C-alpha positions as CSV (number, residue, x, y, z in Angstrom):
1,P,155.5,172.1,95.1
2,D,153.4,172.7,91.9
3,A,156.0,174.6,89.9
4,V,155.7,173.7,86.2
5,V,158.5,172.6,84.0
6,R,159.0,175.3,81.3
7,A,160.9,173.3,78.7
8,E,160.4,171.8,75.3
9,G,159.3,168.2,74.8
10,D,157.4,165.6,76.7
11,V,157.7,167.1,80.2
12,C,156.6,170.6,79.3
13,G,153.9,171.5,81.8
14,A,154.8,168.7,84.2
15,T,155.3,169.4,87.9
16,A,157.8,167.9,90.2
17,M,155.1,165.4,91.2
18,H,154.9,164.1,87.7
19,L,158.7,163.8,87.4
20,A,158.9,162.0,90.7
21,A,156.1,159.6,89.7
22,I,157.9,158.9,86.4
23,S,161.2,158.1,88.1
24,G,159.6,156.3,91.0
25,N,160.9,158.5,93.8
26,A,158.5,157.9,96.7
27,V,160.5,160.1,99.0
28,I,160.1,163.1,96.8
29,I,156.4,162.2,96.3
30,D,155.9,162.2,100.1
31,S,157.7,165.5,100.5
32,L,155.6,167.1,97.7
33,I,152.4,165.8,99.2
34,E,153.4,167.1,102.6
35,A,154.1,170.5,101.1
36,G,150.7,170.6,99.6
37,G,151.5,169.5,96.0
38,T,148.5,168.7,93.8
39,V,148.3,164.9,93.2
40,D,145.9,165.2,90.3
41,S,147.5,167.9,88.2
42,V,147.8,166.9,84.5
43,V,150.4,167.5,81.8
44,P,148.7,169.7,79.2
45,Q,149.7,167.9,76.0
46,N,148.7,164.4,77.1
47,G,146.4,164.9,80.1
48,C,148.4,162.4,82.3
49,A,148.4,162.8,86.1
50,P,151.1,161.5,88.4
51,L,149.2,158.3,89.2
52,Y,149.1,157.4,85.5
53,Y,152.9,157.8,85.2
54,A,153.5,155.8,88.4
55,A,151.2,153.0,87.2
56,D,152.8,153.0,83.7
57,N,156.3,152.7,85.1
58,G,155.4,150.1,87.8
59,H,156.2,152.2,90.8
60,S,154.0,150.5,93.4
61,D,155.3,152.5,96.3
62,V,154.5,155.8,94.5
63,V,151.1,154.5,93.5
64,Q,150.4,153.7,97.2
65,A,151.5,157.2,98.3
66,L,149.4,158.9,95.6
67,L,146.3,156.8,96.5
68,A,146.8,157.5,100.2
69,A,146.9,161.2,99.3
70,G,143.6,161.0,97.5
71,A,144.6,160.7,93.8
72,D,141.7,160.1,91.5
73,L,141.7,156.5,90.3
74,H,139.5,157.3,87.4
75,R,141.2,160.4,86.0
76,T,142.1,159.7,82.3
77,S,144.6,160.9,79.8
78,A,143.8,162.8,76.7
79,T,142.9,159.5,75.0
80,G,140.7,158.3,77.9
81,A,143.4,155.9,79.2
82,S,143.2,155.3,83.0
83,C,145.9,154.3,85.4
84,V,144.6,150.7,85.1
85,C,145.1,151.0,81.3
86,A,148.7,152.1,81.9
87,A,149.5,149.3,84.3
88,A,147.8,146.7,82.1
89,R,149.6,147.7,78.9
90,S,153.0,147.9,80.7
91,G,152.6,144.6,82.4
92,H,152.6,145.7,86.1
93,T,150.5,143.1,87.8
94,D,151.5,144.3,91.3
95,V,150.3,147.9,90.5
96,L,147.1,146.5,88.9
97,M,146.4,144.6,92.2
98,L,146.9,147.8,94.2
99,L,144.6,149.8,91.9
100,A,141.9,147.0,92.0
101,S,142.0,146.9,95.8
102,A,141.6,150.7,95.9
103,G,138.4,150.3,93.8
104,A,139.5,151.1,90.3
105,D,137.2,150.2,87.4
106,L,139.0,147.4,85.6
107,D,136.7,147.7,82.6
108,M,136.8,151.5,82.1
109,P,137.2,151.9,78.4
110,M,139.4,154.4,76.6
111,D,137.8,156.9,74.1
112,N,138.2,154.3,71.4
113,G,136.3,151.6,73.4
114,A,139.4,149.5,74.3
115,T,139.6,148.3,77.9
116,P,142.6,147.5,80.0
117,A,142.2,143.9,79.0
118,H,142.3,144.8,75.3
119,L,145.5,146.8,75.9
120,A,147.1,143.9,77.9
121,A,146.3,141.4,75.1
122,M,147.7,143.7,72.4
123,A,150.9,144.3,74.4
124,G,151.4,140.6,75.0
125,Q,150.9,140.9,78.7
126,S,149.3,137.5,79.3
127,E,149.9,137.5,83.0
128,V,148.1,140.8,83.3
129,L,145.2,139.5,81.2
130,V,144.8,136.5,83.4
131,T,145.0,138.7,86.5
132,L,142.3,141.0,85.1
133,H,140.1,138.1,84.4
134,T,140.7,136.7,87.9
135,L,139.8,140.1,89.4
136,G,136.5,140.1,87.4
137,A,137.3,142.2,84.3
138,D,135.3,141.4,81.2
139,V,137.6,139.6,78.8
140,D,134.8,138.9,76.4
141,R,133.9,142.6,75.9
142,V,133.9,143.7,72.3
143,A,135.6,146.8,71.2
144,L,136.6,148.2,67.8
145,V,140.4,147.6,67.6
146,R,142.3,148.4,64.5
147,G,139.1,148.5,62.4
148,E,137.8,145.1,63.7
149,E,135.5,144.1,66.5
150,Q,137.7,142.3,69.0
151,T,137.5,140.8,72.4
152,P,140.6,140.6,74.6
153,L,140.6,136.8,74.3
154,K,140.5,137.1,70.5
155,L,143.4,139.6,70.6
156,A,145.4,137.2,72.9
157,Q,145.0,134.5,70.3
158,R,145.9,136.8,67.5
159,Y,149.1,138.0,69.3
160,G,150.2,134.4,70.1
161,Q,149.1,134.2,73.7
162,M,147.4,130.8,73.3
163,E,147.8,129.8,76.9
164,T,145.9,132.9,78.0
165,A,143.2,132.5,75.4
166,E,142.5,128.9,76.4
167,S,142.4,129.6,80.2
């Protein structure tokens, strides 16, 4: 179940678990887990684990299966991005709620200091930003973003999400 893809490109070093997480195939994920597949293996060139890919692609059923199998909520990619960062940037509020209920750190910064709220604001994900705030994430946390100290709320204003910034 942990055979590695030996091809050129983005999936080089990925396992079947990674590919099933990317495509959202919960049946395959369940089969791989049952067969003893490693839920926290990482793709060498980007450090991403299956949970990161499932969160990034909005596959809540796969996220649930991986969490039930003991996937590490706080494993990060090569840039320090967590599965919460992936869900926030990609706009997957349902996945974000699952991760939060499982105990994920909603303010865990990437290597550059940006938090999931910063990523949501920069990506125009106003619903995610509001959800993060409602769940207790710090939307006033300062991080150096593109050479300037920014908070998620300032970024929301900059990127035209005035409703979010005023809430």
